C-alpha positions in Angstrom: 50.3 9.9 -24.1 47.2 9.9 -21.9 45.1 11.4 -24.7 46.3 8.6 -27.0 45.2 5.9 -24.6 41.9 7.6 -24.2 41.4 7.7 -28.0 42.3 4.0 -28.2 39.9 3.1 -25.4 37.1 5.1 -27.0 37.7 3.4 -30.4 37.6 0.0 -28.8 34.4 0.8 -27.0 32.8 2.0 -30.2 33.9 -1.3 -31.9 32.7 -3.5 -29.1 29.3 -1.8 -28.5 27.5 -3.4 -31.5 28.9 -6.8 -30.5 27.6 -6.4 -27.0 24.2 -5.5 -28.3 24.1 -8.6 -30.5 25.4 -10.8 -27.7 22.7 -9.5 -25.4 20.1 -10.3 -28.0 21.5 -13.8 -28.4 21.2 -14.3 -24.6 17.6 -13.1 -24.6 16.7 -15.5 -27.4 18.3 -18.3 -25.4 
């Protein structure tokens, strides 16, 4: 069960990472 939660957290992090990068870029351009 703990491993499953870890896999889910890892997947979410990988999905969110590009969005954070683009969000940072938008803030810098602001």
